[in-house]
GUVO-334627 format. One line per field, with one value per residue: x, z, y of N, C-alpha, C in turn. Coordinates in Angstrom, 3 decimals. Each point is the difference from the previous one (the first is absolute). Layout:
n.x	(X/...)
n.z	(Z/...)
n.y	(Y/...)
ca.x	(X/...)
ca.z	(Z/...)
ca.y	(Y/...)
c.x	(X/...)
c.z	(Z/...)
c.y	(Y/...)
END
This chain:
n.x	(1.045/-0.432/0.897/-0.677/-0.740/1.072/0.018/1.098/-0.928/1.622/-0.642/1.375/0.306/0.689/0.118/-0.088/-0.396/0.229/0.246/-1.056/-1.150/-0.793/-0.878/-0.535/-0.495/0.082/-1.339/-0.829/-0.590/1.303/-0.253/-1.146/0.264/0.829/1.500/0.848/0.476/-0.082/1.014/0.052/1.259/-0.811/-0.316/-0.138/-1.103/0.900/-0.615/-0.007/-0.954/-0.936/1.042/0.893/0.300/-0.629/0.420/0.979/0.415/-1.046/0.434/1.221/-0.051/-0.148/1.373/-0.069/-0.634/0.688/0.294/1.081/1.074/0.648/0.859/1.143/-0.070/-0.430/0.710/-1.145/-0.413/-0.232/-1.051/-0.175/-1.313/-0.569/-0.666/1.251/-1.126/0.336/-0.071/-0.272/0.941/-0.594/0.844/-0.638/0.748/-0.230/-0.905/-0.216/-1.490/0.718/-0.524/0.843/0.074/0.173/0.124/0.427/-1.605/0.421/-0.587/-1.022/0.443/-0.808/-0.033/1.210/-0.046/-0.069/0.556/0.824/0.050/1.180/-0.063/1.124/0.523/1.166/-0.203/-0.175/1.231/0.481/0.930/0.633/0.765/0.986/1.419/0.012/-0.729/0.167/1.992/-0.425/-0.482/1.495/-0.268/0.464/-0.416/-0.808/1.156/0.791/-1.020/-0.152/0.865/-0.495/-1.297/-0.148/0.520/-0.972/-0.695/1.216)
n.z	(0.171/-0.892/0.880/0.587/-0.570/0.464/-0.409/0.466/0.175/0.145/0.662/-0.304/1.019/-0.478/0.815/0.923/-0.206/-0.784/-1.111/-0.697/0.617/-0.908/1.027/-0.875/0.713/0.259/-0.845/0.575/0.106/-0.886/-0.697/0.530/1.183/-1.088/0.790/0.256/-1.383/0.311/-0.417/-1.100/-0.807/-0.649/-0.401/-1.509/-0.129/-0.624/-0.937/-0.834/-1.205/0.899/-0.919/0.647/-0.730/-1.294/0.417/-0.014/-1.105/-0.659/1.272/-0.258/-1.085/-0.225/0.988/-0.624/-0.986/0.158/-0.421/-0.312/0.848/-0.624/-0.290/0.829/-0.155/1.048/-0.698/0.995/-1.327/-0.411/1.030/0.368/-0.252/1.238/-0.471/-0.010/0.536/-1.366/0.614/-1.430/0.210/-0.429/0.387/0.715/0.311/1.198/-0.034/0.767/0.293/1.510/0.453/-0.529/0.647/-0.581/0.823/-1.126/-0.155/1.066/-0.114/0.878/0.306/0.329/2.037/0.046/-0.973/0.250/-1.168/0.374/-1.076/1.010/0.388/-0.306/0.949/-1.318/-0.204/1.217/-0.280/-0.174/-0.107/0.444/-0.590/1.462/-0.254/0.879/-0.075/-1.434/0.298/1.088/-1.188/-1.029/-0.470/0.542/-0.265/-0.122/1.043/-1.005/-0.248/0.937/-0.342/-0.938/0.557/1.333/-0.132/-0.639/1.351/0.041)
n.y	(-0.639/0.595/1.402/-0.015/0.707/0.525/1.060/0.525/1.708/0.747/0.139/0.816/1.139/1.283/0.493/0.844/-1.603/-0.063/-1.239/0.663/-0.727/-1.023/-0.528/-1.515/0.443/-1.251/0.512/0.015/-0.963/-1.108/1.441/0.379/-1.197/-0.140/0.193/-0.358/0.144/0.678/0.479/0.672/-0.433/1.255/-1.248/-1.162/-1.211/-1.008/0.136/-0.821/0.044/0.478/0.763/-0.670/0.847/-0.481/-1.591/0.510/0.482/-1.202/-1.059/1.158/0.200/-1.130/-0.354/1.081/-0.417/0.302/0.943/-0.920/0.535/0.922/-0.009/0.013/-0.772/-0.051/-1.359/-0.598/-1.167/-0.532/-0.223/-0.933/-0.177/0.251/0.295/0.592/0.709/0.150/0.824/0.432/0.310/1.158/0.454/1.110/1.471/0.398/0.454/-0.183/0.895/-0.790/1.455/-0.136/-0.926/-0.646/-0.729/-0.887/-1.114/-0.658/-1.317/-0.462/-1.698/0.771/-0.212/-0.992/-0.731/1.483/0.243/1.054/0.867/-0.030/1.789/-0.261/1.215/0.204/1.667/0.444/0.883/0.676/0.014/1.616/-0.494/0.662/-0.695/0.319/0.597/0.344/-0.112/0.384/1.140/-0.477/-0.311/-1.565/-1.181/0.744/-0.306/-0.561/0.549/0.367/-0.976/-0.696/0.240/-0.435/-1.696/0.058/1.103/0.233)
ca.x	(-1.203/1.014/-0.337/-1.003/1.222/-1.122/1.149/-0.675/1.400/-0.081/0.098/0.766/-0.310/1.177/-0.505/0.734/-0.017/0.554/-0.650/-1.444/-0.258/-1.231/-0.107/-2.019/-0.385/-1.277/-0.573/-1.208/0.064/0.856/0.853/-0.563/0.941/1.164/0.727/1.078/-0.618/-1.393/0.174/0.805/0.331/-0.678/0.230/-0.700/0.756/-0.651/0.116/1.544/-0.383/0.510/1.479/-0.518/-0.099/-1.607/-0.613/0.639/-0.733/-1.417/0.213/0.034/-1.106/-1.267/-0.206/0.267/-1.032/0.971/1.301/1.110/0.831/1.060/1.377/0.847/0.147/1.489/-0.707/0.695/0.428/-0.698/0.618/-1.220/-0.858/-0.158/-0.770/0.398/-0.047/0.858/0.423/0.859/0.072/0.599/0.048/-0.424/-0.199/-1.361/-1.238/-1.706/-1.098/-0.895/-1.072/-0.493/-0.391/-1.645/0.061/-0.922/-0.366/-0.330/-1.212/0.266/-1.142/0.601/0.869/-0.347/-1.101/-1.425/-0.580/-0.651/1.278/0.417/0.626/0.883/1.500/0.973/0.910/-1.315/0.298/1.392/0.593/1.447/0.886/1.222/0.405/0.047/-1.542/-0.810/0.130/-1.012/-1.835/-0.458/-0.369/0.872/0.571/-0.137/0.709/1.270/-0.063/0.263/1.272/0.554/-0.161/1.531/1.506/-0.244/0.040/0.657)
ca.z	(-0.119/0.248/1.250/-0.103/-0.190/0.218/-0.248/1.110/0.268/1.536/-0.482/0.150/0.208/1.600/1.419/0.910/0.757/-1.018/-0.660/0.661/-1.495/-0.001/0.482/0.116/0.716/-1.141/0.419/0.229/1.472/0.588/0.331/0.642/1.340/-0.560/-1.076/-0.448/-1.099/-0.459/-0.754/-1.352/-1.554/-0.824/-0.753/-0.144/-0.497/-1.211/-1.161/-0.490/-1.092/0.419/0.864/1.456/-0.346/-0.245/1.228/1.416/-0.377/0.406/0.836/0.585/0.157/0.265/1.241/0.349/-0.726/-0.518/-0.843/0.054/-0.216/-1.686/0.576/-0.305/0.591/1.041/0.126/1.374/-0.189/1.242/1.072/0.282/1.417/1.060/-0.514/-1.208/-1.189/-0.212/0.141/-0.812/0.620/-0.683/0.517/-0.993/0.271/-0.116/0.869/-0.010/0.854/-0.203/-0.562/-1.143/-0.499/-0.154/-0.180/-0.787/1.063/-0.649/0.528/0.845/0.335/1.644/0.467/-0.996/0.360/0.016/-1.293/-0.355/-0.331/-0.052/-1.162/0.552/-0.308/-0.092/1.256/0.373/0.090/-0.056/1.120/-0.229/1.056/-0.135/-0.188/1.199/0.314/-1.010/0.750/0.715/-0.458/-1.545/-0.430/0.522/-1.307/-0.458/0.157/-0.886/-1.687/0.600/0.366/-0.855/-0.738/0.718/-0.825/-1.649/-0.020/1.267)
ca.y	(0.382/1.666/0.571/1.450/1.330/1.703/1.006/1.428/1.237/0.431/1.548/0.486/0.593/0.328/0.439/0.287/-1.421/-1.308/-0.912/-0.721/-0.854/-0.234/-1.528/-0.234/-1.292/-1.512/-0.354/-1.040/-0.705/-0.231/0.836/1.219/0.703/0.142/0.805/-0.272/-1.280/0.893/1.180/0.012/1.212/-0.018/-1.006/-0.902/-1.133/0.357/-0.978/-0.431/0.913/1.487/0.332/0.671/1.559/1.056/-0.007/1.171/1.650/-0.190/0.212/0.747/0.339/-0.832/-0.073/1.688/0.888/1.278/-0.153/-0.140/0.980/0.403/0.229/-1.321/-1.307/-0.889/-1.541/-0.893/-0.700/-0.986/-0.318/-1.432/0.050/-1.623/-1.027/0.092/1.355/1.271/1.874/1.327/1.875/1.425/1.252/0.906/1.395/0.807/0.064/-0.570/0.196/-0.717/-0.073/0.534/-0.975/-0.619/-1.372/-1.133/-0.635/-0.941/-0.672/-1.606/-0.630/0.629/-0.925/-1.185/-1.163/0.610/0.343/1.424/0.914/1.378/0.291/0.357/0.901/-0.927/0.344/0.519/0.709/0.392/0.860/-0.261/-1.145/-0.211/-1.223/-0.304/-0.335/-0.855/-1.268/-0.425/-0.570/-0.253/-1.221/-0.011/0.257/1.608/0.831/-0.290/0.721/1.320/-0.303/0.841/1.833/0.756/-0.211/1.016/1.111/0.429)
c.x	(0.958/-0.269/-0.702/0.831/-0.789/0.886/-0.863/0.639/0.070/0.011/0.768/-0.166/1.691/-0.616/1.020/0.147/0.850/-0.779/-1.473/-0.539/-1.565/-0.591/-1.215/-0.580/-0.830/-1.064/-0.959/0.144/0.753/1.284/-0.063/0.146/1.178/0.908/0.958/0.341/-1.311/0.096/0.480/-0.176/-1.570/0.109/-0.986/0.472/-0.380/1.091/1.787/0.034/0.708/1.011/-0.525/0.825/-1.415/-0.778/-0.250/-1.016/-1.150/-0.470/-0.317/-1.720/-1.244/-0.308/-0.030/-0.733/1.047/1.214/0.798/1.087/0.651/1.407/0.425/-0.221/1.353/-0.407/0.629/-0.097/-1.027/-0.075/-1.065/-0.334/0.049/-0.823/-0.197/0.210/1.304/0.188/0.690/-0.452/0.795/0.030/-0.502/-0.017/-1.301/-0.970/-1.286/-0.270/-0.724/-1.685/-1.060/0.296/-1.547/0.554/-0.577/0.072/-0.177/-1.020/0.871/-1.476/0.184/-1.778/0.491/-1.190/-1.384/-0.549/-0.508/1.361/-0.193/1.124/1.246/0.743/1.091/1.171/-0.889/1.025/1.733/0.886/1.560/0.927/1.644/0.128/0.335/-1.496/-0.320/0.341/-0.957/-1.003/-0.071/-0.091/1.865/1.390/0.506/0.609/0.938/-0.589/0.270/1.333/0.763/-0.154/0.703/1.352/-0.204/-0.042/0.442/-0.422)
c.z	(-0.014/0.615/-0.687/0.183/0.573/-0.455/0.465/-0.330/1.607/-0.463/1.885/0.681/0.937/0.907/0.663/1.114/-1.040/-0.921/0.561/-1.342/0.281/0.224/-0.111/1.454/-0.354/0.200/0.421/1.477/0.935/0.764/0.903/0.706/0.176/-0.347/0.142/-0.754/-0.950/-0.814/-1.075/-0.854/-0.690/-1.094/-0.125/-1.100/-2.253/-0.894/0.063/-1.396/0.656/0.741/1.507/0.812/0.093/0.802/1.246/0.135/0.200/0.744/1.362/-0.277/0.081/1.640/0.880/-0.529/-0.743/-1.382/0.002/-0.001/-1.022/0.881/-0.191/0.307/0.355/-0.092/1.196/0.152/0.793/0.884/0.043/1.183/0.553/-1.050/-1.983/-1.304/-0.033/-0.391/-0.399/0.245/-0.068/0.845/-0.747/0.799/-0.003/1.152/-0.123/1.177/0.394/0.376/-1.536/-1.102/-0.085/-0.681/-0.269/1.009/-0.887/0.934/0.321/0.746/2.011/0.442/-1.105/0.106/-0.101/-1.107/-0.141/-0.369/0.113/-0.715/1.150/-0.844/-0.668/1.479/0.951/0.816/-0.470/0.672/-0.351/1.362/-0.103/-0.637/1.295/0.453/-0.649/-0.136/1.216/-0.290/-1.119/-0.136/-0.042/-1.663/-0.803/1.229/-0.997/-0.570/1.638/0.566/-1.589/-0.693/1.331/-0.754/-1.395/0.375/1.504/0.701)
c.y	(1.658/0.255/1.297/1.472/1.449/1.108/1.418/0.877/-0.119/1.641/0.934/1.278/0.537/1.013/0.730/-0.745/-0.399/-0.266/-0.728/-0.831/0.702/-1.073/0.476/-1.230/-0.698/0.072/-1.280/-0.465/-0.080/0.935/0.483/0.659/-0.664/0.836/-0.644/-1.288/0.496/0.771/-0.732/0.649/-0.252/-1.283/-0.520/-0.670/0.655/-1.522/-0.616/1.263/1.320/0.561/0.845/1.436/0.255/-1.141/0.643/1.261/-0.546/-0.400/1.013/1.112/-0.692/0.166/1.224/0.735/1.314/-0.682/-0.451/0.739/-0.043/-0.396/-1.176/-1.009/-0.652/-1.139/-0.153/-1.490/-1.173/-1.233/-1.366/0.602/-1.332/-0.846/-0.273/0.883/0.197/1.145/0.470/1.303/1.144/0.936/1.478/0.608/0.708/0.532/-0.280/0.369/-1.334/-0.232/0.053/-1.998/-0.666/-1.830/-0.538/-0.857/-1.845/-1.256/-0.763/-0.008/0.458/-0.593/-1.243/-0.568/0.725/-0.499/0.904/0.626/1.483/0.666/1.007/1.054/-0.726/0.266/0.827/0.997/0.313/0.817/-0.084/-0.358/0.629/-0.909/-1.217/-0.335/-1.014/-1.447/-0.898/-0.356/-0.608/-1.846/-0.293/-0.073/1.403/0.674/-0.038/1.231/1.518/-0.268/0.371/1.492/0.732/0.350/1.319/0.921/0.215/1.308)
END
């Protein structure tokens, strides 16, 4: 079986406190009360015939409801998450007001085995984090992207 693949954009900005990254809190009932491991780079799955860069830009728009920023794309490579999914990410410098997002949604049966389908936001909120704070909340495998961004942007 081929591993599932996701692509995403890690938006970053420079502030008086140093580098900050924009992360999204995963929507849906499983992550409602969680912080650690519940924040992610805005990303999504794509088919093998779609270029990863195009998927990353499409998913940014779908997950946040705003156009992806223009600017130099810094390739941060890929990681394999615990479930086996391979995630490829680019960093792009820009700014975005978290209040402007209009997240996409997904449907799932909830509660389990109830026969009822509910709709949930892909990301229920987004927030800017300094790199140290981001490391405490981001999906564990994705910390590699923070390290690679720090190496690229001293």
